[in-house]
Short mmCIF file of the C-alpha atoms (twelve columns), coordinates in Angstrom:
data_MODEL
# 
_entry.id   MODEL 
# 
loop_
_atom_site.group_PDB 
_atom_site.id 
_atom_site.type_symbol 
_atom_site.label_atom_id 
_atom_site.label_alt_id 
_atom_site.label_comp_id 
_atom_site.label_asym_id 
_atom_site.label_seq_id 
_atom_site.Cartn_x 
_atom_site.Cartn_y 
_atom_site.Cartn_z 
_atom_site.pdbx_PDB_model_num 
ATOM 1   C CA . MET A 1   90.896  42.527 -61.384 1 
ATOM 2   C CA . ILE A 2   93.436  40.919 -59.692 1 
ATOM 3   C CA . GLN A 3   95.394  38.827 -60.853 1 
ATOM 4   C CA . VAL A 4   95.490  34.703 -60.411 1 
ATOM 5   C CA . PRO A 5   98.479  33.954 -57.780 1 
ATOM 6   C CA . ASN A 6   101.118 31.388 -58.441 1 
ATOM 7   C CA . TYR A 7   100.363 28.055 -57.939 1 
ATOM 8   C CA . VAL A 8   101.603 27.332 -54.194 1 
ATOM 9   C CA . GLU A 9   103.880 24.521 -53.999 1 
ATOM 10  C CA . GLY A 10  103.682 21.487 -51.105 1 
ATOM 11  C CA . HIS A 11  105.160 21.635 -47.992 1 
ATOM 12  C CA . GLY A 12  104.327 18.103 -46.617 1 
ATOM 13  C CA . LEU A 13  100.913 19.245 -45.072 1 
ATOM 14  C CA . LEU A 14  99.470  15.305 -45.480 1 
ATOM 15  C CA . ASN A 15  102.757 13.445 -45.144 1 
ATOM 16  C CA . GLY A 16  102.571 9.699  -44.142 1 
ATOM 17  C CA . LYS A 17  98.296  9.911  -44.331 1 
ATOM 18  C CA . SER A 18  96.408  8.478  -46.907 1 
ATOM 19  C CA . VAL A 19  93.510  9.866  -48.845 1 
ATOM 20  C CA . LEU A 20  90.186  9.359  -50.319 1 
ATOM 21  C CA . ILE A 21  88.444  11.739 -52.717 1 
ATOM 22  C CA . THR A 22  85.133  10.987 -54.229 1 
ATOM 23  C CA . ALA A 23  83.810  12.580 -57.588 1 
ATOM 24  C CA . ALA A 24  88.073  13.656 -58.550 1 
ATOM 25  C CA . ALA A 25  88.169  12.735 -61.950 1 
ATOM 26  C CA . GLY A 26  87.979  15.689 -64.795 1 
ATOM 27  C CA . ALA A 27  89.328  19.196 -63.934 1 
ATOM 28  C CA . GLY A 28  87.190  20.048 -61.275 1 
ATOM 29  C CA . ILE A 29  87.415  20.681 -57.423 1 
ATOM 30  C CA . GLY A 30  87.890  17.059 -56.612 1 
ATOM 31  C CA . PHE A 31  91.238  16.553 -59.137 1 
ATOM 32  C CA . ALA A 32  92.569  19.798 -57.712 1 
ATOM 33  C CA . ALA A 33  92.220  18.308 -54.598 1 
ATOM 34  C CA . ALA A 34  93.918  14.986 -55.352 1 
ATOM 35  C CA . LYS A 35  96.469  16.399 -57.290 1 
ATOM 36  C CA . ARG A 36  97.238  18.424 -54.103 1 
ATOM 37  C CA . ALA A 37  96.930  15.497 -51.720 1 
ATOM 38  C CA . ALA A 38  99.672  14.162 -53.407 1 
ATOM 39  C CA . GLU A 39  101.949 17.109 -53.806 1 
ATOM 40  C CA . GLU A 40  101.497 17.657 -49.951 1 
ATOM 41  C CA . GLY A 41  102.876 13.842 -49.499 1 
ATOM 42  C CA . CYS A 42  100.308 11.670 -48.640 1 
ATOM 43  C CA . ARG A 43  101.380 8.474  -48.982 1 
ATOM 44  C CA . ALA A 44  98.555  6.744  -51.080 1 
ATOM 45  C CA . LEU A 45  95.773  8.087  -52.682 1 
ATOM 46  C CA . MET A 46  92.503  6.658  -54.178 1 
ATOM 47  C CA . ILE A 47  90.079  8.804  -55.726 1 
ATOM 48  C CA . SER A 48  86.240  7.673  -57.242 1 
ATOM 49  C CA . ASP A 49  84.135  9.025  -60.140 1 
ATOM 50  C CA . ILE A 50  81.080  7.562  -62.186 1 
ATOM 51  C CA . HIS A 51  83.161  8.020  -65.708 1 
ATOM 52  C CA . GLY A 52  85.681  4.811  -66.274 1 
ATOM 53  C CA . GLY A 53  87.112  5.984  -68.892 1 
ATOM 54  C CA . ARG A 54  87.840  9.579  -67.082 1 
ATOM 55  C CA . LEU A 55  88.709  8.108  -63.812 1 
ATOM 56  C CA . ALA A 56  91.828  5.784  -65.546 1 
ATOM 57  C CA . GLN A 57  92.841  9.203  -67.391 1 
ATOM 58  C CA . ALA A 58  92.974  10.986 -63.745 1 
ATOM 59  C CA . ILE A 59  94.959  8.176  -62.383 1 
ATOM 60  C CA . GLU A 60  97.609  8.265  -65.206 1 
ATOM 61  C CA . ARG A 61  97.429  12.331 -64.787 1 
ATOM 62  C CA . LEU A 62  98.042  11.893 -61.211 1 
ATOM 63  C CA . LYS A 63  101.087 10.160 -61.327 1 
ATOM 64  C CA . ALA A 64  102.435 11.341 -64.064 1 
ATOM 65  C CA . GLU A 65  102.556 14.868 -62.819 1 
ATOM 66  C CA . THR A 66  102.977 14.330 -59.085 1 
ATOM 67  C CA . GLY A 67  104.878 11.226 -59.124 1 
ATOM 68  C CA . LEU A 68  103.020 9.250  -56.623 1 
ATOM 69  C CA . GLN A 69  102.690 6.061  -57.525 1 
ATOM 70  C CA . ALA A 70  100.268 4.768  -54.809 1 
ATOM 71  C CA . VAL A 71  97.041  6.073  -56.906 1 
ATOM 72  C CA . PHE A 72  94.070  3.829  -56.865 1 
ATOM 73  C CA . GLY A 73  90.750  4.615  -58.497 1 
ATOM 74  C CA . GLN A 74  86.889  2.731  -58.006 1 
ATOM 75  C CA . LEU A 75  83.429  3.420  -59.626 1 
ATOM 76  C CA . CYS A 76  81.504  4.859  -57.251 1 
ATOM 77  C CA . ASP A 77  77.810  6.666  -57.902 1 
ATOM 78  C CA . VAL A 78  77.467  7.835  -54.309 1 
ATOM 79  C CA . SER A 79  73.724  7.407  -54.593 1 
ATOM 80  C CA . ASP A 80  73.682  3.850  -54.759 1 
ATOM 81  C CA . GLU A 81  74.579  2.512  -50.788 1 
ATOM 82  C CA . ALA A 82  76.021  -0.720 -52.439 1 
ATOM 83  C CA . GLN A 83  78.426  1.314  -54.297 1 
ATOM 84  C CA . VAL A 84  79.552  3.785  -51.531 1 
ATOM 85  C CA . GLN A 85  79.960  0.187  -49.159 1 
ATOM 86  C CA . ALA A 86  82.103  -0.687 -51.949 1 
ATOM 87  C CA . LEU A 87  84.204  2.310  -52.642 1 
ATOM 88  C CA . VAL A 88  85.193  2.619  -48.497 1 
ATOM 89  C CA . ASN A 89  85.642  -1.169 -48.375 1 
ATOM 90  C CA . ALA A 90  88.323  -0.750 -51.471 1 
ATOM 91  C CA . ALA A 91  90.021  2.020  -50.181 1 
ATOM 92  C CA . GLN A 92  90.210  0.535  -46.446 1 
ATOM 93  C CA . THR A 93  92.272  -2.499 -48.284 1 
ATOM 94  C CA . ALA A 94  94.434  -0.339 -50.592 1 
ATOM 95  C CA . LEU A 95  95.193  2.238  -48.808 1 
ATOM 96  C CA . GLU A 96  95.486  0.085  -46.040 1 
ATOM 97  C CA . GLY A 97  93.214  2.216  -43.654 1 
ATOM 98  C CA . VAL A 98  91.632  5.954  -44.702 1 
ATOM 99  C CA . ASP A 99  93.086  8.873  -42.571 1 
ATOM 100 C CA . VAL A 100 91.421  11.461 -44.685 1 
ATOM 101 C CA . LEU A 101 87.856  11.495 -46.857 1 
ATOM 102 C CA . ILE A 102 87.153  14.696 -49.147 1 
ATOM 103 C CA . ASN A 103 83.106  14.409 -49.467 1 
ATOM 104 C CA . ASN A 104 83.316  16.593 -52.917 1 
ATOM 105 C CA . ALA A 105 80.662  14.227 -54.967 1 
ATOM 106 C CA . GLY A 106 77.858  16.884 -56.109 1 
ATOM 107 C CA . LEU A 107 74.959  17.695 -58.623 1 
ATOM 108 C CA . GLY A 108 74.069  21.409 -59.542 1 
ATOM 109 C CA . GLY A 109 71.740  23.104 -62.172 1 
ATOM 110 C CA . GLN A 110 69.480  25.969 -62.845 1 
ATOM 111 C CA . LYS A 111 65.576  26.149 -62.578 1 
ATOM 112 C CA . SER A 112 63.436  27.905 -60.857 1 
ATOM 113 C CA . VAL A 113 61.379  26.382 -58.101 1 
ATOM 114 C CA . VAL A 114 57.962  26.430 -60.177 1 
ATOM 115 C CA . GLU A 115 59.526  24.759 -63.067 1 
ATOM 116 C CA . MET A 116 61.208  22.133 -61.033 1 
ATOM 117 C CA . THR A 117 59.789  18.950 -61.089 1 
ATOM 118 C CA . ASP A 118 60.456  16.184 -58.055 1 
ATOM 119 C CA . ALA A 119 62.986  14.575 -60.162 1 
ATOM 120 C CA . GLU A 120 64.810  17.308 -60.593 1 
ATOM 121 C CA . TRP A 121 65.311  18.328 -56.798 1 
ATOM 122 C CA . SER A 122 65.274  14.459 -55.431 1 
ATOM 123 C CA . ARG A 123 68.299  14.283 -57.567 1 
ATOM 124 C CA . VAL A 124 70.583  17.070 -56.670 1 
ATOM 125 C CA . LEU A 125 69.877  16.449 -52.648 1 
ATOM 126 C CA . ASP A 126 70.185  12.668 -53.575 1 
ATOM 127 C CA . ILE A 127 74.045  13.209 -54.690 1 
ATOM 128 C CA . SER A 128 75.070  16.829 -52.694 1 
ATOM 129 C CA . LEU A 129 73.744  15.621 -49.838 1 
ATOM 130 C CA . THR A 130 72.751  11.891 -48.510 1 
ATOM 131 C CA . GLY A 131 75.842  11.150 -50.895 1 
ATOM 132 C CA . THR A 132 77.604  13.026 -48.197 1 
ATOM 133 C CA . PHE A 133 76.136  11.382 -45.722 1 
ATOM 134 C CA . ARG A 134 76.451  7.746  -46.847 1 
ATOM 135 C CA . MET A 135 80.260  8.172  -47.485 1 
ATOM 136 C CA . THR A 136 80.428  9.797  -43.781 1 
ATOM 137 C CA . ARG A 137 78.305  6.865  -42.376 1 
ATOM 138 C CA . ALA A 138 80.590  4.239  -44.516 1 
ATOM 139 C CA . ILE A 139 83.896  5.767  -43.141 1 
ATOM 140 C CA . LEU A 140 82.971  6.934  -39.573 1 
ATOM 141 C CA . PRO A 141 83.030  3.144  -38.104 1 
ATOM 142 C CA . PHE A 142 86.401  2.555  -39.306 1 
ATOM 143 C CA . MET A 143 87.973  5.913  -38.063 1 
ATOM 144 C CA . GLN A 144 86.081  5.371  -34.995 1 
ATOM 145 C CA . HIS A 145 87.413  2.441  -34.417 1 
ATOM 146 C CA . ARG A 146 91.337  3.607  -34.976 1 
ATOM 147 C CA . GLY A 147 90.712  6.899  -32.837 1 
ATOM 148 C CA . ARG A 148 91.933  9.181  -35.779 1 
ATOM 149 C CA . GLY A 149 90.831  10.477 -38.933 1 
ATOM 150 C CA . VAL A 150 89.441  13.808 -40.790 1 
ATOM 151 C CA . ILE A 151 86.531  14.439 -43.365 1 
ATOM 152 C CA . VAL A 152 86.417  17.400 -45.176 1 
ATOM 153 C CA . ASN A 153 83.004  17.921 -46.752 1 
ATOM 154 C CA . ASN A 154 82.338  20.478 -49.983 1 
ATOM 155 C CA . ALA A 155 79.668  22.603 -49.272 1 
ATOM 156 C CA . SER A 156 79.171  26.176 -50.908 1 
ATOM 157 C CA . VAL A 157 78.155  29.952 -49.792 1 
ATOM 158 C CA . LEU A 158 74.871  29.233 -51.167 1 
ATOM 159 C CA . GLY A 159 74.227  27.077 -48.182 1 
ATOM 160 C CA . TRP A 160 74.102  30.804 -46.385 1 
ATOM 161 C CA . ARG A 161 72.869  33.236 -49.282 1 
ATOM 162 C CA . ALA A 162 70.009  32.876 -51.797 1 
ATOM 163 C CA . GLN A 163 70.248  33.186 -55.451 1 
ATOM 164 C CA . LYS A 164 67.588  32.513 -58.058 1 
ATOM 165 C CA . GLU A 165 67.073  29.127 -60.109 1 
ATOM 166 C CA . GLN A 166 69.676  27.071 -57.282 1 
ATOM 167 C CA . ALA A 167 66.531  26.434 -54.678 1 
ATOM 168 C CA . HIS A 168 68.009  22.587 -54.807 1 
ATOM 169 C CA . TYR A 169 71.763  23.251 -54.669 1 
ATOM 170 C CA . ALA A 170 71.671  25.743 -51.764 1 
ATOM 171 C CA . ALA A 171 69.177  23.247 -49.470 1 
ATOM 172 C CA . ALA A 172 71.703  20.731 -50.312 1 
ATOM 173 C CA . LYS A 173 74.691  22.605 -49.538 1 
ATOM 174 C CA . ALA A 174 72.724  23.990 -46.226 1 
ATOM 175 C CA . GLY A 175 71.953  20.470 -45.639 1 
ATOM 176 C CA . VAL A 176 75.643  19.615 -46.012 1 
ATOM 177 C CA . MET A 177 76.645  22.343 -43.316 1 
ATOM 178 C CA . ALA A 178 74.219  21.064 -40.842 1 
ATOM 179 C CA . LEU A 179 75.488  17.224 -41.440 1 
ATOM 180 C CA . THR A 180 78.865  18.577 -41.084 1 
ATOM 181 C CA . ARG A 181 78.529  20.336 -37.754 1 
ATOM 182 C CA . CYS A 182 76.165  17.775 -36.072 1 
ATOM 183 C CA . SER A 183 78.154  14.382 -37.403 1 
ATOM 184 C CA . ALA A 184 81.483  16.305 -36.242 1 
ATOM 185 C CA . LEU A 185 79.785  16.409 -32.362 1 
ATOM 186 C CA . GLU A 186 79.255  12.686 -32.766 1 
ATOM 187 C CA . ALA A 187 82.872  11.866 -34.103 1 
ATOM 188 C CA . ALA A 188 85.105  14.145 -31.839 1 
ATOM 189 C CA . PRO A 189 85.049  11.737 -28.690 1 
ATOM 190 C CA . PHE A 190 86.584  9.280  -30.982 1 
ATOM 191 C CA . GLY A 191 89.341  11.530 -32.284 1 
ATOM 192 C CA . VAL A 192 87.812  12.379 -35.459 1 
ATOM 193 C CA . ARG A 193 87.158  15.636 -37.037 1 
ATOM 194 C CA . ILE A 194 84.367  16.858 -39.392 1 
ATOM 195 C CA . ASN A 195 84.861  20.097 -41.379 1 
ATOM 196 C CA . ALA A 196 83.558  21.651 -44.649 1 
ATOM 197 C CA . VAL A 197 84.592  24.356 -47.104 1 
ATOM 198 C CA . ALA A 198 81.833  26.321 -48.915 1 
ATOM 199 C CA . PRO A 199 83.254  27.866 -51.985 1 
ATOM 200 C CA . SER A 200 81.532  30.967 -53.459 1 
ATOM 201 C CA . ILE A 201 82.595  30.016 -57.433 1 
ATOM 202 C CA . ALA A 202 85.467  28.186 -59.113 1 
ATOM 203 C CA . LEU A 203 85.629  27.740 -62.532 1 
ATOM 204 C CA . HIS A 204 86.157  24.371 -64.081 1 
ATOM 205 C CA . ASP A 205 84.257  22.578 -67.187 1 
ATOM 206 C CA . PHE A 206 81.575  20.855 -65.227 1 
ATOM 207 C CA . LEU A 207 80.095  24.318 -64.145 1 
ATOM 208 C CA . LYS A 208 80.502  25.951 -67.297 1 
ATOM 209 C CA . LYS A 209 78.866  22.978 -68.763 1 
ATOM 210 C CA . ALA A 210 75.767  23.401 -65.834 1 
ATOM 211 C CA . SER A 211 75.681  27.386 -66.099 1 
ATOM 212 C CA . SER A 212 75.168  29.904 -68.513 1 
ATOM 213 C CA . GLU A 213 78.403  32.298 -69.480 1 
ATOM 214 C CA . GLU A 214 76.077  35.454 -68.749 1 
ATOM 215 C CA . LEU A 215 75.678  34.006 -64.982 1 
ATOM 216 C CA . LEU A 216 79.136  32.843 -64.505 1 
ATOM 217 C CA . GLY A 217 80.497  36.250 -65.517 1 
ATOM 218 C CA . GLU A 218 78.148  38.062 -63.118 1 
ATOM 219 C CA . LEU A 219 78.798  36.028 -60.270 1 
ATOM 220 C CA . ALA A 220 82.793  36.367 -60.864 1 
ATOM 221 C CA . ALA A 221 81.951  40.030 -60.905 1 
ATOM 222 C CA . ARG A 222 80.727  40.007 -57.344 1 
ATOM 223 C CA . GLU A 223 83.936  39.162 -55.648 1 
ATOM 224 C CA . ALA A 224 86.434  41.222 -54.440 1 
ATOM 225 C CA . PHE A 225 89.098  40.132 -56.609 1 
ATOM 226 C CA . GLY A 226 87.154  40.055 -59.822 1 
ATOM 227 C CA . ARG A 227 87.541  36.695 -60.651 1 
ATOM 228 C CA . ALA A 228 86.552  33.199 -59.955 1 
ATOM 229 C CA . ALA A 229 88.794  31.054 -57.500 1 
ATOM 230 C CA . GLU A 230 91.193  28.374 -59.252 1 
ATOM 231 C CA . VAL A 231 89.927  25.043 -58.438 1 
ATOM 232 C CA . TRP A 232 93.364  24.707 -56.807 1 
ATOM 233 C CA . GLU A 233 92.758  27.572 -54.655 1 
ATOM 234 C CA . VAL A 234 89.643  25.638 -52.795 1 
ATOM 235 C CA . ALA A 235 91.827  22.494 -52.899 1 
ATOM 236 C CA . ASN A 236 94.365  24.541 -50.339 1 
ATOM 237 C CA . VAL A 237 92.228  25.284 -48.285 1 
ATOM 238 C CA . MET A 238 90.731  21.887 -47.988 1 
ATOM 239 C CA . MET A 239 94.566  20.918 -47.461 1 
ATOM 240 C CA . PHE A 240 94.603  22.606 -44.456 1 
ATOM 241 C CA . LEU A 241 91.502  21.151 -42.623 1 
ATOM 242 C CA . ALA A 242 92.801  17.811 -43.520 1 
ATOM 243 C CA . SER A 243 96.531  18.562 -41.793 1 
ATOM 244 C CA . ASP A 244 97.270  18.121 -38.536 1 
ATOM 245 C CA . TYR A 245 97.604  22.670 -38.699 1 
ATOM 246 C CA . ALA A 246 93.718  22.556 -38.010 1 
ATOM 247 C CA . SER A 247 93.731  19.704 -35.194 1 
ATOM 248 C CA . TYR A 248 91.352  22.033 -33.077 1 
ATOM 249 C CA . MET A 249 88.802  22.791 -35.583 1 
ATOM 250 C CA . THR A 250 85.543  20.427 -36.209 1 
ATOM 251 C CA . GLY A 251 82.131  21.202 -37.161 1 
ATOM 252 C CA . GLU A 252 83.220  24.093 -38.922 1 
ATOM 253 C CA . VAL A 253 82.445  25.538 -42.289 1 
ATOM 254 C CA . VAL A 254 85.125  27.482 -43.565 1 
ATOM 255 C CA . PRO A 255 84.097  29.978 -46.925 1 
ATOM 256 C CA . VAL A 256 86.526  29.968 -49.507 1 
ATOM 257 C CA . SER A 257 85.495  33.188 -51.637 1 
ATOM 258 C CA . SER A 258 86.007  36.788 -52.010 1 
ATOM 259 C CA . GLN A 259 82.772  38.292 -51.946 1 
ATOM 260 C CA . ARG A 260 81.886  41.545 -50.647 1 
ATOM 261 C CA . ALA A 261 80.264  42.034 -46.899 1 
# 
C-alpha cells in the first residue's frame, strides 16, 4: 500500500471568490471541500447541512482552522424545493453573489434490486440526483445574469462501473453525470462552467456507517495505490475545477480514482 501523501498547502486558486457547498458539515468530502476553499483564498463561504448542531460545529471549525471569518451556514434539505430556494437566496445575500457552487449532497446505501422498495429507490434518487438538479436550477439564473460562475457536482465512478447492491446510487450518479453534461451546454453561452468529479472510494464516517467494513476493505484493495482516497484528495480536484485553471473545461466528469483499468 502506498502511503498517504502530505496534505497540500493552498495556492490561492480561489482568491477573491465566494463559495457555496451543500452537505458540508461532518467529516466527509463536503467539509474537506469547504476547508480547502478557505485555504485556497475564497473571500466568503457558505455551507449547508440538515443537522443544525453539526452545521454550527463545522462553521466554528472552519473559522478556527483556516482563519476565514466570513463563514456562513444555512440548514437545507435538498429534497425540499422551498429549502433549496431559501439556501440560494441566503447565499446570494450573505456572499454578495455566488461564484462557485459545489453540489455535494448525496445519499447511498446497500440493497439488492429485488429487496429494494420504491421508497428506498426514490429517496436516493431524490437527494443525489434531483437535489443536484434543484440546486443547479436555483443558482443558474443568478450566475447567468452575472455572466460568470462555476458549478462542481459530486458524481461517482459507479456512474460508469457496476457494483452489486448499488443500483439506486449508481443510477443517481449516472444521472448526475448526464445532468452535468447537458446543463453545461445550456450554461456555456452565459460564461458559466459546470463539471463534476467522480470519486471511487474516499473514506469518511458516513461511508463507514452506510457500508460494511468488509466491503470497504475490498473496494480499497482494488485501487492501484492499495488504499482509499483521503477526502481532501477529492476536494483538491474540486478546487481545480472551481478555479480559473479549468477555464476551458465544461461538461466534463473527472475521475478521482486509482482503480486499475
